[in-house]
N, CA, C and O atoms as a Tinker XYZ file with bonds, in Angstrom:
   128  protein
     1  N      0.833000   -1.207000    0.000000    73     2
     2  CA     0.000000    0.000000    0.000000    64     1     3
     3  C      0.867000    1.257000    0.000000    63     2     4     5
     4  O      0.438000    2.324000   -0.438000    81     3
     5  N      2.098000    1.111000    0.501000    73     3     6
     6  CA     3.020000    2.255000    0.524000    64     5     7
     7  C      3.334000    2.681000   -0.907000    63     6     8     9
     8  O      3.413000    3.871000   -1.210000    81     7
     9  N      3.513000    1.689000   -1.780000    73     7    10
    10  CA     3.823000    1.987000   -3.186000    64     9    11
    11  C      2.690000    2.797000   -3.800000    63    10    12    13
    12  O      2.927000    3.745000   -4.549000    81    11
    13  N      1.467000    2.419000   -3.478000    73    11    14
    14  CA     0.300000    3.119000   -4.023000    64    13    15
    15  C      0.307000    4.581000   -3.584000    63    14    16    17
    16  O     -0.021000    5.474000   -4.364000    81    15
    17  N      0.683000    4.813000   -2.332000    73    15    18
    18  CA     0.727000    6.184000   -1.807000    64    17    19
    19  C      1.785000    6.995000   -2.548000    63    18    20    21
    20  O      1.555000    8.155000   -2.889000    81    19
    21  N      2.939000    6.388000   -2.795000    73    19    22
    22  CA     4.027000    7.079000   -3.500000    64    21    23
    23  C      3.591000    7.418000   -4.918000    63    22    24    25
    24  O      3.833000    8.524000   -5.400000    81    23
    25  N      2.953000    6.474000   -5.579000    73    23    26
    26  CA     2.482000    6.694000   -6.948000    64    25    27
    27  C      1.449000    7.817000   -6.971000    63    26    28    29
    28  O      1.468000    8.668000   -7.860000    81    27
    29  N      0.553000    7.813000   -5.995000    73    27    30
    30  CA    -0.487000    8.836000   -5.925000    64    29    31
    31  C      0.134000   10.212000   -5.716000    63    30    32    33
    32  O     -0.298000   11.193000   -6.322000    81    31
    33  N      1.148000   10.281000   -4.856000    73    31    34
    34  CA     1.812000   11.562000   -4.598000    64    33    35
    35  C      2.516000   12.061000   -5.855000    63    34    36    37
    36  O      2.417000   13.237000   -6.206000    81    35
    37  N      3.221000   11.168000   -6.524000    73    35    38
    38  CA     3.939000   11.541000   -7.745000    64    37    39
    39  C      2.943000   12.016000   -8.800000    63    38    40    41
    40  O      3.203000   12.988000   -9.510000    81    39
    41  N      1.802000   11.328000   -8.903000    73    39    42
    42  CA     0.785000   11.704000   -9.878000    64    41    43
    43  C      0.223000   13.084000   -9.560000    63    42    44    45
    44  O      0.001000   13.892000  -10.461000    81    43
    45  N     -0.003000   13.352000   -8.281000    73    43    46
    46  CA    -0.551000   14.645000   -7.866000    64    45    47
    47  C      0.432000   15.764000   -8.201000    63    46    48    49
    48  O      0.036000   16.825000   -8.683000    81    47
    49  N      1.718000   15.517000   -7.940000    73    47    50
    50  CA     2.737000   16.527000   -8.240000    64    49    51
    51  C      2.783000   16.804000   -9.733000    63    50    52    53
    52  O      2.838000   17.958000  -10.158000    81    51
    53  N      2.759000   15.737000  -10.530000    73    51    54
    54  CA     2.803000   15.871000  -11.985000    64    53    55
    55  C      1.580000   16.651000  -12.461000    63    54    56    57
    56  O      1.681000   17.513000  -13.334000    81    55
    57  N      0.432000   16.339000  -11.880000    73    55    58
    58  CA    -0.814000   16.990000  -12.256000    64    57    59
    59  C     -0.746000   18.485000  -11.957000    63    58    60    61
    60  O     -1.179000   19.313000  -12.758000    81    59
    61  N     -0.195000   18.813000  -10.792000    73    59    62
    62  CA    -0.083000   20.216000  -10.388000    64    61    63
    63  C      0.832000   20.966000  -11.353000    63    62    64    65
    64  O      0.544000   22.098000  -11.743000    81    63
    65  N      1.936000   20.324000  -11.734000    73    63    66
    66  CA     2.888000   20.950000  -12.652000    64    65    67
    67  C      2.218000   21.192000  -13.999000    63    66    68    69
    68  O      2.429000   22.231000  -14.623000    81    67
    69  N      1.418000   20.242000  -14.444000    73    67    70
    70  CA     0.732000   20.369000  -15.726000    64    69    71
    71  C     -0.255000   21.530000  -15.694000    63    70    72    73
    72  O     -0.344000   22.309000  -16.642000    81    71
    73  N     -0.991000   21.636000  -14.595000    73    71    74
    74  CA    -1.964000   22.730000  -14.457000    64    73    75
    75  C     -1.240000   24.069000  -14.473000    63    74    76    77
    76  O     -1.673000   25.017000  -15.127000    81    75
    77  N     -0.127000   24.131000  -13.739000    73    75    78
    78  CA     0.655000   25.367000  -13.673000    64    77    79
    79  C      1.117000   25.760000  -15.073000    63    78    80    81
    80  O      1.044000   26.926000  -15.461000    81    79
    81  N      1.594000   24.764000  -15.828000    73    79    82
    82  CA     2.086000   25.012000  -17.185000    64    81    83
    83  C      0.955000   25.532000  -18.074000    63    82    84    85
    84  O      1.147000   26.460000  -18.859000    81    83
    85  N     -0.207000   24.933000  -17.943000    73    83    86
    86  CA    -1.353000   25.332000  -18.755000    64    85    87
    87  C     -1.738000   26.776000  -18.452000    63    86    88    89
    88  O     -2.059000   27.540000  -19.362000    81    87
    89  N     -1.704000   27.147000  -17.177000    73    87    90
    90  CA    -2.059000   28.515000  -16.793000    64    89    91
    91  C     -1.062000   29.510000  -17.377000    63    90    92    93
    92  O     -1.442000   30.587000  -17.835000    81    91
    93  N      0.218000   29.140000  -17.356000    73    91    94
    94  CA     1.251000   30.035000  -17.902000    64    93    95
    95  C      1.017000   30.243000  -19.400000    63    94    96    97
    96  O      1.087000   31.366000  -19.899000    81    95
    97  N      0.739000   29.150000  -20.106000    73    95    98
    98  CA     0.511000   29.228000  -21.553000    64    97    99
    99  C     -0.711000   30.092000  -21.843000    63    98   100   101
   100  O     -0.718000   30.874000  -22.794000    81    99
   101  N     -1.734000   29.946000  -21.023000    73    99   102
   102  CA    -2.963000   30.716000  -21.220000    64   101   103
   103  C     -2.668000   32.207000  -21.045000    63   102   104   105
   104  O     -3.184000   33.043000  -21.786000    81   103
   105  N     -1.829000   32.527000  -20.053000    73   103   106
   106  CA    -1.470000   33.922000  -19.802000    64   105   107
   107  C     -0.741000   34.494000  -21.014000    63   106   108   109
   108  O     -1.032000   35.604000  -21.461000    81   107
   109  N      0.213000   33.722000  -21.542000    73   107   110
   110  CA     0.967000   34.160000  -22.720000    64   109   111
   111  C      0.018000   34.389000  -23.887000    63   110   112   113
   112  O      0.154000   35.357000  -24.636000    81   111
   113  N     -0.936000   33.493000  -24.029000    73   111   114
   114  CA    -1.887000   33.570000  -25.129000    64   113   115
   115  C     -2.705000   34.857000  -25.038000    63   114   116   117
   116  O     -2.972000   35.501000  -26.052000    81   115
   117  N     -3.101000   35.226000  -23.819000    73   115   118
   118  CA    -3.900000   36.441000  -23.633000    64   117   119
   119  C     -3.071000   37.698000  -23.861000    63   118   120   121
   120  O     -3.606000   38.744000  -24.229000    81   119
   121  N     -1.758000   37.592000  -23.640000    73   119   122
   122  CA    -0.884000   38.758000  -23.796000    64   121   123
   123  C     -0.634000   39.106000  -25.259000    63   122   124   125
   124  O     -0.252000   40.234000  -25.571000    81   123
   125  N     -0.846000   38.158000  -26.145000    73   123   126
   126  CA    -0.550000   38.378000  -27.567000    64   125   127
   127  C     -1.472000   39.400000  -28.227000    63   126   128
   128  O     -1.333000   39.678000  -29.418000    81   127
């Protein structure tokens, strides 16, 4: 079950990074 927790944490971090990236791209898009 520990492995599952580690995988879930890694997935959450990756997800957060993806959202952050999307927001940055959206900001750039609006600035054009």
